[in-house]
C-alpha positions in Angstrom: -38.0 156.2 -60.9 -36.2 154.6 -63.7 -36.0 156.4 -67.0 -37.6 154.8 -70.1 -34.3 154.8 -72.0 -32.5 153.0 -69.2 -35.2 150.2 -69.1 -35.2 149.8 -72.9 -31.4 149.6 -73.0 -31.5 146.8 -70.3 -34.3 144.9 -72.2 -32.8 145.2 -75.7 -29.3 144.3 -74.6 -30.3 140.7 -73.8 -31.9 139.8 -77.1 -30.6 136.9 -79.2 -32.6 135.6 -82.2 -34.3 132.5 -83.3 -35.5 132.1 -86.9 -38.9 130.7 -87.5 -40.9 130.0 -90.6 -43.8 132.3 -91.3 -46.6 131.0 -93.4 -49.6 133.3 -93.7 -51.5 131.2 -96.1 -55.0 130.3 -94.8 -57.5 128.3 -96.7 -61.2 128.2 -96.0 -61.0 125.4 -93.6 -58.2 126.8 -91.5 -60.1 130.1 -91.2 -63.2 128.2 -89.9 -61.5 125.8 -87.6 -59.2 127.1 -84.8 -57.6 123.7 -84.1 -53.9 123.3 -84.8 -52.4 119.9 -85.0 -48.9 119.0 -83.8 -46.6 116.3 -85.1 -45.5 113.8 -82.4 -42.0 114.9 -81.3 -40.2 111.8 -79.9 -38.0 112.5 -77.0 -34.9 110.6 -75.7 -36.9 107.7 -74.4 -37.7 107.0 -78.1 -34.5 108.5 -79.6 -31.5 108.0 -77.3 -29.2 109.7 -79.9 -30.8 113.1 -79.0 -28.9 113.2 -75.7 -26.3 115.9 -75.8 -27.9 117.6 -78.8 -27.8 121.4 -78.5 -30.8 123.4 -79.6 -31.9 127.1 -79.4 -34.6 127.7 -76.8 -36.6 130.9 -76.1 -35.9 132.5 -72.7 -38.1 135.6 -72.9 -40.3 137.7 -75.2 -40.8 141.4 -74.7 -43.7 143.3 -76.3 -43.6 147.0 -77.1 -45.9 149.8 -78.2 -44.6 152.6 -80.3 -44.7 155.9 -78.4 -43.5 158.1 -81.3 -40.2 159.9 -82.0 -38.4 156.5 -82.2 -39.4 155.8 -78.6 -40.6 152.3 -77.7 -42.5 151.6 -74.5 -42.4 148.0 -73.2 -45.9 146.7 -72.2 -45.5 142.9 -71.5 -42.6 140.6 -70.6 -42.9 136.8 -70.9 -40.1 134.7 -69.4 -39.7 131.0 -69.2 -39.3 129.8 -65.6 -38.9 126.1 -66.2 -38.4 123.6 -69.0 -38.0 119.8 -69.3 -35.0 117.8 -70.4 -35.9 118.3 -74.1 -36.1 122.1 -74.0 -39.9 122.3 -74.0 -41.3 125.1 -71.8 -43.1 123.7 -68.8 -43.9 127.0 -67.1 -43.6 130.7 -67.7 -44.7 134.1 -66.3 -46.0 137.1 -68.2 -45.6 140.4 -66.4 -47.1 143.8 -67.5 -45.5 147.2 -67.0 -47.1 149.3 -64.3 -46.7 152.8 -65.8 -47.2 154.5 -62.4 -44.5 152.5 -60.6 -42.6 151.9 -63.9 -41.8 148.4 -63.0 -42.9 144.9 -64.0 -45.9 143.5 -62.1 -47.5 140.0 -62.3 -50.1 139.4 -64.9 -50.3 135.7 -66.1 -48.6 132.4 -65.3 -48.8 129.3 -67.5 -48.0 125.6 -67.0 -47.6 122.9 -69.7 -47.7 119.2 -69.0 -46.4 116.7 -71.7 -47.0 113.1 -72.6 -44.0 110.8 -72.4 -43.2 111.6 -76.1 -42.9 115.3 -75.3 -46.2 116.1 -76.9 -48.4 118.6 -75.1 -50.9 117.0 -72.8 -52.4 120.1 -71.2 -51.9 123.9 -71.0 -53.1 126.0 -68.1 -52.9 129.8 -67.9 -53.7 131.6 -64.7 -54.3 135.3 -64.2 -52.9 137.2 -61.3 -55.5 138.0 -58.6 -54.6 141.4 -57.0 -56.8 140.7 -54.0 -55.4 137.4 -53.0 -51.9 138.2 -54.4 -51.6 134.9 -56.2 -52.3 133.4 -59.6 -55.7 132.0 -59.1 -58.1 133.0 -62.0 -58.0 130.4 -64.8 -58.0 132.3 -68.1 -57.2 129.6 -70.6 -57.1 125.8 -70.3 -56.3 123.3 -73.1 -56.3 119.5 -73.2 -54.5 117.6 -76.0 -54.7 114.0 -77.1 -51.6 111.7 -77.6 -51.2 113.0 -81.1 -50.9 116.6 -79.9 -54.3 117.7 -81.2 -56.6 119.9 -79.0 -59.6 118.1 -77.6 -60.8 120.9 -75.4 -60.1 124.6 -75.0 -61.7 126.9 -72.4 -61.1 130.6 -72.5 -62.4 132.8 -69.6 -62.1 136.6 -69.2 -64.4 138.3 -66.6 -68.0 137.5 -67.5 -67.0 136.2 -70.9 -66.3 132.6 -71.6 -65.8 130.4 -74.7 -65.3 126.7 -74.9 -64.3 124.5 -77.8 -64.6 120.7 -77.9 -62.9 118.7 -80.7 -63.6 115.2 -81.9 -61.4 113.1 -84.2 -61.6 109.8 -86.2 -59.2 106.9 -86.0 -57.0 108.6 -88.6 -56.6 111.8 -86.6 -58.9 113.8 -88.8 -61.0 116.4 -87.0 -64.6 115.4 -87.5 -66.4 117.8 -85.3 -65.8 120.8 -83.2 -68.4 122.6 -81.0 -68.2 126.1 -79.6 -70.0 126.9 -76.4 -70.5 130.4 -74.9 -70.8 131.2 -71.2 -74.1 132.6 -70.0 -73.2 134.6 -67.0 -76.9 135.1 -65.9 -77.7 131.3 -66.0 -74.2 130.4 -64.9 -73.8 127.6 -67.5 -72.5 127.0 -71.1 -74.8 127.1 -74.1 -74.3 125.8 -77.6 -73.2 128.6 -80.0 -71.9 126.9 -83.2 -70.6 123.7 -84.6 -68.4 122.6 -87.5 -68.8 119.0 -88.7 -66.6 117.3 -91.3 -66.5 114.1 -93.4 -63.7 112.6 -95.3 -63.3 110.4 -98.4 -61.5 107.1 -98.5 -58.2 108.8 -99.3 -58.4 111.0 -96.2 -59.3 114.2 -98.1 -62.0 116.4 -96.5 -65.3 115.8 -98.4 -67.9 118.0 -96.6 -68.0 120.6 -93.8 -71.2 121.7 -92.2 -71.4 124.8 -90.1 -74.4 125.6 -87.8 -74.8 128.9 -85.8 -77.4 129.4 -83.0 -79.7 132.3 -82.7 -79.5 132.8 -78.9 -82.8 134.7 -78.8 -84.9 131.9 -80.3 -82.6 129.0 -79.4 -82.8 127.8 -83.0 -80.3 127.5 -85.8 -80.5 130.6 -88.0 -77.4 130.1 -90.1 -76.7 126.7 -91.7 -74.0 126.4 -94.3 -72.2 123.5 -96.0 -68.9 123.3 -97.9 -68.3 120.5 -100.5 -64.7 119.7 -101.5 -63.6 118.1 -104.7 -60.1 116.5 -105.1 -58.3 115.0 -108.1 -54.9 113.3 -108.0 -54.5 114.3 -104.4 -55.0 118.1 -105.1 -58.0 120.2 -104.0 -59.8 121.3 -107.2 -63.0 123.0 -106.1 -64.9 124.1 -103.0 -68.6 124.9 -103.2 -70.5 126.7 -100.4 -74.3 126.1 -99.9 -76.8 127.8 -97.5 -79.7 125.9 -96.1 -83.1 127.3 -97.2 -85.7 126.7 -94.5 -88.6 127.4 -96.8 -87.7 124.9 -99.5 -85.8 122.7 -97.0 -82.9 122.3 -99.4 -79.3 123.4 -99.9 -78.9 126.5 -102.2 -75.7 127.3 -104.1 -74.0 130.4 -102.9 -70.2 130.6 -103.6 -67.6 128.4 -105.3 -63.8 128.4 -105.5 -61.7 126.6 -108.2 -58.1 125.8 -107.6 -55.4 125.7 -110.3 -51.8 124.6 -109.9 -48.4 125.1 -111.6 -46.2 122.3 -112.9 -44.8 121.8 -109.3 -48.3 121.2 -107.9 -48.1 124.5 -106.1 -51.3 126.5 -105.8 -51.2 129.0 -108.6 -54.6 130.6 -109.0 -57.9 130.4 -107.0 -61.0 131.8 -108.7 -64.1 132.6 -106.7 -67.6 132.7 -108.1 -71.0 133.5 -106.7 -74.4 132.1 -107.7 -76.6 135.0 -109.0 -80.4 135.4 -109.1 -80.4 134.2 -112.7 -79.1 130.9 -111.6 -75.6 131.4 -113.1 -72.1 131.3 -111.7 -70.4 134.7 -112.2 -66.9 135.8 -111.3 -66.4 137.3 -107.9 -62.7 137.2 -106.9 -59.4 135.8 -107.9 -56.1 135.2 -106.0 -52.8 134.6 -107.8 -49.7 133.1 -106.0 -46.0 133.2 -106.8 -43.2 131.4 -105.1 -39.4 131.6 -104.6 -37.0 128.8 -105.5 -37.7 126.8 -102.3 -41.5 127.1 -102.5 -42.1 130.1 -100.2 -44.4 132.9 -101.2 -43.0 135.8 -103.2 -46.4 137.5 -103.5 -50.1 137.0 -103.3 -52.4 139.2 -105.5 -56.1 139.4 -104.9 -58.6 140.8 -107.5 -62.3 141.5 -107.6 -64.5 141.2 -110.7 -66.0 144.3 -112.2 -66.5 143.3 -115.9 -62.7 142.9 -115.8 -60.4 141.8 -113.0 -59.6 144.8 -110.8 -56.8 145.1 -108.3 -57.9 144.6 -104.7 -55.1 143.6 -102.3 -51.6 142.2 -102.4 -49.1 140.7 -100.1 -45.3 140.7 -100.7 -42.5 138.8 -99.0 -38.7 139.2 -98.8 -36.2 136.7 -97.4 -32.6 136.1 -96.5 -31.3 133.1 -98.5 -34.9 132.5 -99.8 -35.8 131.1 -96.4 -35.8 133.5 -93.5 -38.6 136.1 -93.8 -37.5 139.7 -93.5 -40.4 141.7 -94.9 -44.1 140.8 -95.1 -46.2 143.7 -96.4 -49.9 144.1 -97.1 -51.2 146.6 -99.7 -54.7 147.8 -100.8 -55.4 149.2 -104.2 -56.6 152.8 -104.3 -59.1 153.3 -107.1 -58.9 157.1 -106.5 -55.1 157.4 -106.9 -54.7 154.2 -109.0 -51.8 153.0 -106.8 -51.0 150.4 -104.2 -51.3 152.0 -100.7 -49.5 150.1 -98.0 -51.7 149.0 -95.1 -49.4 147.0 -92.8 -45.9 145.7 -92.7 -43.8 143.3 -90.5 -40.0 143.6 -90.5 -37.9 140.8 -89.1 -34.3 140.9 -88.1 -31.9 138.0 -87.3 -28.5 137.3 -85.8 -25.7 135.5 -87.5 -27.3 132.1 -86.7 -30.6 133.2 -88.2 -32.2 133.3 -84.8 -35.0 136.0 -84.8 -34.0 139.2 -83.1 -37.2 141.2 -83.3 -40.3 141.8 -85.2 -41.5 145.4 -85.9 -45.1 145.9 -87.0 -46.2 149.0 -89.0 -49.8 149.8 -89.8 -52.0 152.6 -91.1 -54.1 154.2 -88.4 -57.7 155.5 -88.6 -56.4 158.9 -89.9 -54.5 157.2 -92.7 -51.0 157.7 -91.2 -48.7 154.8 -91.7 -46.1 154.4 -89.0 -44.6 152.0 -86.5 -47.2 150.4 -84.2 -45.7 147.6 -82.1 -42.7 145.4 -81.7 -41.7 142.0 -80.3 -38.1 141.2 -79.2 -36.8 137.7 -78.4 -34.1 136.3 -76.1 -32.7 132.9 -76.8 -30.0 130.7 -75.5 -28.4 127.3 -76.3 -29.8 124.3 -74.5 -28.3 120.8 -74.2 -30.9 118.0 -74.5 -30.5 115.7 -71.5 -33.4 113.4 -72.1 -34.2 113.7 -68.4 -37.5 115.0 -67.1 -37.3 116.7 -63.7 -40.9 115.9 -62.8 -42.3 113.1 -64.9 -39.4 111.0 -66.2 -37.9 109.4 -63.1 -37.3 105.7 -63.8 -38.9 102.7 -62.2 -37.4 99.2 -61.9 -39.1 96.5 -63.9 -38.0 92.8 -64.0 -37.5 90.6 -65.8 -36.5 92.8 -68.7 -36.5 91.5 -71.5 -39.9 89.9 -70.6 -41.9 87.2 -72.2 -45.3 87.0 -70.5 -45.3 88.9 -67.1 -43.2 91.7 -65.6 -43.1 93.0 -62.0 -43.1 96.6 -61.0 -40.5 97.3 -58.2 -41.9 99.8 -55.7 -42.3 99.9 -51.9 -46.0 99.1 -51.9 -48.7 98.3 -54.4 -50.8 101.0 -52.7 -48.3 103.5 -54.3 -49.6 102.6 -57.8 -52.7 104.2 -59.2 -52.7 103.4 -63.0 -50.3 101.6 -65.4 -50.3 102.6 -69.1 -48.4 100.8 -71.9 -47.4 102.6 -75.1 -45.9 101.5 -78.4 -42.7 103.1 -79.5 -44.8 105.2 -81.9 -46.7 106.7 -78.9 -49.9 104.7 -79.4 -51.6 103.5 -76.2 -51.9 99.7 -76.2 -53.0 99.0 -72.6 -54.5 101.0 -69.7 -54.8 99.4 -66.3 -56.7 101.3 -63.6 -56.7 100.9 -59.8 -53.8 98.4 -60.1 -53.7 96.1 -57.0 -50.9 93.8 -58.2 -47.3 94.5 -59.0 -47.3 91.7 -61.6 -48.5 92.8 -65.1 -49.7 90.3 -67.7 -48.6 91.1 -71.3 -49.0 87.7 -72.9 -51.3 89.0 -75.6 -49.0 91.9 -76.7 -46.9 91.4 -79.8 -43.1 91.2 -79.6 -41.3 94.5 -79.5 -40.3 97.6 -77.5 -42.8 99.3 -75.2 -42.9 102.3 -72.8 -44.4 101.6 -69.4 -46.0 104.6 -67.6 -46.7 104.1 -63.9 -48.9 106.7 -62.2 -47.9 106.6 -58.5 -48.9 108.7 -55.5 -45.5 110.5 -56.0 -46.0 111.2 -59.7 -45.4 109.5 -63.0 -42.5 107.2 -63.6 -41.4 105.6 -66.9 -39.3 102.7 -68.2 -38.8 100.7 -71.4 -39.3 97.0 -71.7 -38.5 94.5 -74.4 -41.1 91.7 -75.1 -39.7 88.6 -76.8 
């Protein structure tokens, strides 16, 4: 059996760092909506000058639990098994440590599929099935639209299941997301809660309505609404209302006002609650400070008790004002009249500011503050080739440039399933299903450069055309 120290030495010796930004700011909306949007990342088909570019890519991540006496015990190992020509991870495996055998054993496997512009199209995570000895139990499945925003997310673990469905308007704003929970007895999904949003003519969020189901009565028992006020492009106020079933009206509950410094950075947020006397009274306050490049130096939170009283604070330290090295969270002790540290994250980097590791400290239930867990990263340089091993093989199209019609050169038209045409910004402009002709009519398209995606029985193939 291998000794712990030997395994740790092997794991730690391979770590190179990659720096990444850490922004822990979360406003009300982000807390309520788990959706994360991604900017479109244009690959070599759109940007030929990226060929030969060298970037840092993550090869593996190792997770540790602290075992005391400066001993770290590895628990999980994630390693990339394949990536596309742009460095994006297309598959990976997460193993866990078997403490009896003291070796890595299978746990999860993931697969990511991308659109032609290297934006995520789907993500699938499979759990290892010990009986069948293969990855067969779907634990997480996500589907993304062409802009990289999640449209569906399904999480399954044993008898538990949770499904999110997202809807967007023509501007990419998320207008509605619905959460369903899995009923194991009835073997189906049931509505649990929803979050619906509206926007003003400038694209700012105007309202957000949250509904929560009482599963015992199959009726909405919690109904809240947030109303947002903006001025000069800055959020100024958010008011929260609760629905009163008896009066059938919205009742004021909470309100937050936002104040900014001369750089339009959020300076102070003051929260108030609506009391029984029908008055707004102070409840909480948050004060922000920033370094020279606009990253947080500190965040102080206060509660109202006739005067503002310390409640919680977060502090940040950086290398070169940019690379986070220390993020600490403190709570104010009214007994000892001092700040007691609750948790801390320490980050270290290599000479290229690639992150080496993250060590997490926390206070346990007995009040002891000590190391808790750690994450170590392994990175390597990757040269962008602009070639997809699976999805980016080319097809022949003629004539090119084309005026009205082009022909797809393949062995048989039966090989073609669908043909999709995209603008150079990644916007779909034409979708042809069950294609039975190699000749494609584009007379009505405007002049310009387009991406042609041909779905064949052997996979997807791409090419560019110029319409004149």
